[in-house]
C-alpha positions as CSV (number, residue, x, y, z in Angstrom):
1,M,-76.4,-101.0,-70.4
2,K,-78.2,-98.1,-72.0
3,L,-78.3,-97.3,-75.7
4,L,-78.9,-93.5,-75.7
5,L,-80.0,-92.6,-79.2
6,C,-79.8,-88.8,-79.6
7,L,-81.5,-87.4,-82.7
8,G,-80.3,-84.7,-85.0
9,N,-79.1,-84.0,-88.5
10,P,-75.4,-84.4,-89.6
11,T,-73.2,-81.8,-91.2
12,E,-72.2,-78.3,-90.1
13,K,-75.2,-76.8,-91.9
14,Y,-77.6,-78.2,-89.3
15,S,-75.4,-78.1,-86.2
16,N,-77.1,-75.2,-84.5
17,T,-80.6,-75.8,-85.6
18,R,-83.6,-76.5,-83.4
19,H,-83.8,-80.0,-84.8
20,N,-80.3,-80.8,-83.4
21,A,-81.2,-80.4,-79.7
22,G,-80.6,-84.2,-79.3
23,F,-77.1,-83.9,-80.8
24,M,-76.3,-80.9,-78.6
25,F,-77.4,-83.0,-75.6
26,A,-75.2,-85.8,-76.6
27,D,-72.1,-83.6,-76.9
28,I,-72.6,-82.1,-73.4
29,L,-73.2,-85.5,-71.9
30,A,-70.2,-87.1,-73.6
31,S,-68.0,-84.1,-72.4
32,K,-69.3,-84.4,-68.8
33,L,-68.5,-88.1,-68.8
34,N,-65.1,-87.6,-70.4
35,G,-66.1,-89.6,-73.5
36,N,-65.2,-89.1,-77.2
37,F,-67.2,-89.9,-80.3
38,S,-65.8,-91.9,-83.2
39,F,-67.6,-92.7,-86.4
40,E,-68.7,-96.3,-86.9
41,G,-69.7,-96.8,-90.5
42,K,-71.5,-100.1,-90.1
43,F,-73.8,-98.4,-87.6
44,K,-74.1,-95.1,-89.6
45,S,-73.4,-93.2,-86.4
46,F,-70.9,-91.4,-84.2
47,I,-70.7,-93.5,-81.0
48,C,-69.3,-92.7,-77.6
49,K,-69.0,-95.6,-75.2
50,T,-68.8,-94.5,-71.6
51,V,-69.7,-95.5,-68.0
52,Y,-71.8,-93.8,-65.4
53,N,-72.9,-95.2,-62.1
54,D,-71.3,-98.6,-63.0
55,E,-73.5,-98.8,-66.1
56,T,-72.2,-98.7,-69.7
57,I,-73.9,-96.0,-71.8
58,W,-73.6,-95.9,-75.5
59,I,-74.3,-92.4,-76.7
60,I,-75.3,-92.5,-80.4
61,K,-75.6,-89.7,-82.9
62,P,-77.1,-91.2,-86.1
63,Q,-75.7,-89.8,-89.3
64,T,-78.7,-90.9,-91.4
65,Y,-80.5,-87.5,-91.1
66,M,-83.4,-87.1,-88.8
67,N,-86.1,-88.8,-90.8
68,L,-84.1,-92.1,-91.1
69,S,-82.8,-92.2,-87.5
70,G,-84.3,-95.7,-87.1
71,E,-81.8,-97.2,-89.6
72,A,-78.9,-96.5,-87.3
73,L,-80.9,-98.0,-84.4
74,A,-81.7,-101.1,-86.4
75,A,-78.0,-101.7,-87.2
76,L,-77.0,-101.4,-83.6
77,K,-80.0,-103.3,-82.2
78,N,-79.5,-106.3,-84.6
79,F,-75.7,-106.5,-84.1
80,Y,-75.6,-106.2,-80.3
81,K,-79.0,-107.9,-79.7
82,I,-80.2,-104.9,-77.7
83,N,-83.4,-105.1,-75.8
84,I,-86.0,-102.4,-76.2
85,S,-85.9,-101.8,-72.4
86,D,-82.2,-100.6,-72.9
87,L,-83.2,-98.0,-75.4
88,F,-83.5,-94.3,-74.4
89,V,-84.1,-91.6,-77.0
90,V,-83.4,-87.8,-76.7
91,Y,-85.0,-85.5,-79.2
92,D,-86.4,-82.0,-79.8
93,D,-90.1,-81.3,-79.3
94,I,-91.8,-78.4,-81.1
95,S,-94.9,-78.6,-78.8
96,L,-92.9,-77.8,-75.7
97,N,-91.6,-74.3,-75.1
98,L,-87.9,-73.7,-75.1
99,G,-86.6,-74.2,-71.5
100,T,-89.0,-77.2,-70.9
101,I,-88.1,-80.8,-70.8
102,R,-90.3,-83.9,-70.5
103,F,-89.6,-87.5,-69.7
104,R,-92.0,-90.1,-71.1
105,S,-92.1,-93.9,-70.9
106,K,-93.8,-94.7,-74.2
107,G,-96.1,-93.2,-76.8
108,S,-96.7,-92.3,-80.4
109,D,-94.4,-90.3,-82.6
110,G,-96.4,-87.1,-82.1
111,G,-95.7,-86.0,-85.6
112,H,-91.9,-86.2,-85.2
113,N,-90.4,-87.9,-88.2
114,G,-87.3,-89.0,-86.4
115,I,-89.3,-90.7,-83.7
116,K,-91.6,-92.2,-86.4
117,S,-88.5,-93.8,-87.9
118,V,-87.2,-95.1,-84.5
119,I,-90.6,-96.6,-83.7
120,K,-90.7,-98.3,-87.1
121,Y,-87.2,-99.9,-86.8
122,A,-87.5,-100.6,-83.0
123,Q,-90.9,-102.2,-83.8
124,S,-92.1,-100.7,-80.6
125,Q,-93.2,-97.5,-78.9
126,E,-92.3,-98.9,-75.5
127,F,-89.0,-97.0,-74.8
128,D,-88.1,-94.2,-72.4
129,R,-87.5,-90.8,-73.9
130,L,-86.5,-87.3,-73.1
131,K,-88.1,-84.5,-75.1
132,I,-86.3,-81.1,-75.2
133,G,-88.6,-78.2,-75.9
134,I,-87.8,-76.0,-78.9
135,G,-91.1,-74.1,-79.3
136,P,-93.3,-72.2,-79.6
137,Q,-93.5,-72.4,-83.3
138,P,-94.8,-69.2,-84.9
139,P,-98.3,-69.6,-86.3
140,F,-97.2,-68.3,-89.7
141,M,-94.3,-70.8,-90.2
142,K,-94.3,-74.4,-91.4
143,S,-92.9,-76.8,-88.8
144,E,-90.3,-78.2,-91.2
145,D,-89.0,-74.6,-91.7
146,Y,-89.1,-73.8,-88.0
147,V,-87.1,-76.9,-86.8
148,L,-84.3,-76.1,-89.3
149,Q,-83.9,-72.6,-88.0
150,N,-80.9,-71.7,-85.9
151,F,-81.6,-70.6,-82.3
152,S,-81.6,-66.8,-82.0
153,K,-79.0,-65.1,-79.9
154,D,-81.6,-64.4,-77.2
155,E,-82.5,-68.1,-77.0
156,Q,-79.0,-69.5,-76.8
157,E,-78.5,-68.9,-73.1
158,L,-81.8,-70.5,-72.2
159,L,-81.0,-73.4,-74.6
160,K,-77.6,-74.0,-72.9
161,N,-79.1,-74.0,-69.4
162,T,-81.9,-76.4,-70.6
163,L,-79.3,-78.8,-72.1
164,I,-77.3,-78.8,-68.9
165,K,-80.5,-79.4,-66.9
166,S,-81.4,-82.2,-69.3
167,V,-78.0,-83.9,-68.9
168,D,-78.3,-83.7,-65.1
169,A,-81.9,-85.1,-65.4
170,F,-80.7,-88.0,-67.5
171,L,-77.9,-88.9,-65.1
172,Y,-80.4,-88.8,-62.3
173,Y,-82.5,-91.3,-64.3
174,C,-79.4,-93.5,-64.6
175,E,-78.9,-93.3,-60.8
176,C,-82.5,-94.0,-59.6
177,S,-83.8,-96.2,-62.5
178,D,-87.3,-94.9,-61.7
179,L,-88.9,-92.9,-64.5
180,V,-91.8,-91.7,-62.4
181,K,-89.5,-90.3,-59.8
182,V,-87.5,-88.5,-62.6
183,Q,-90.8,-87.2,-64.1
184,N,-91.9,-85.8,-60.8
185,K,-88.6,-84.0,-60.3
186,Y,-88.0,-82.7,-63.8
187,N,-91.2,-82.6,-65.9
């Protein structure tokens, strides 16, 4: 089983912003696996339960806003007694250029408030993750303003291709269960 926590912000207002790359990824993956999301109030999330390569995958889109993403994880983790080894997180990364993805096995929050919340509630940094590049951030702009911007028209095609590549990369991860192999192929 994989608990795939995809980070973003709820509501239409944020749906096309840079900070919602995780939600965009979730929607493409669910569609590819013929899954549908339904809201689960006790988990503060939209959840899609699907199967790939004989493994159950729970695709989670927390509705707690980015900075509180860990609250949704805690509710799921406690209710289903989920091991940290089953957690995989997908989120945007301002330090990576748009078009770039990076798999990582563990690490700090890197200044990302959503990951900071996940680490707090998971009580661990030891989970696999996929970072989707949304940069570079203009030097004159605050990061909190930049991540809440919509992608420009020129960026949308590259974003779409990156998200499709990210979904394919995650499915490869599910097939081979070897993060180093996935990193060598996609990072």
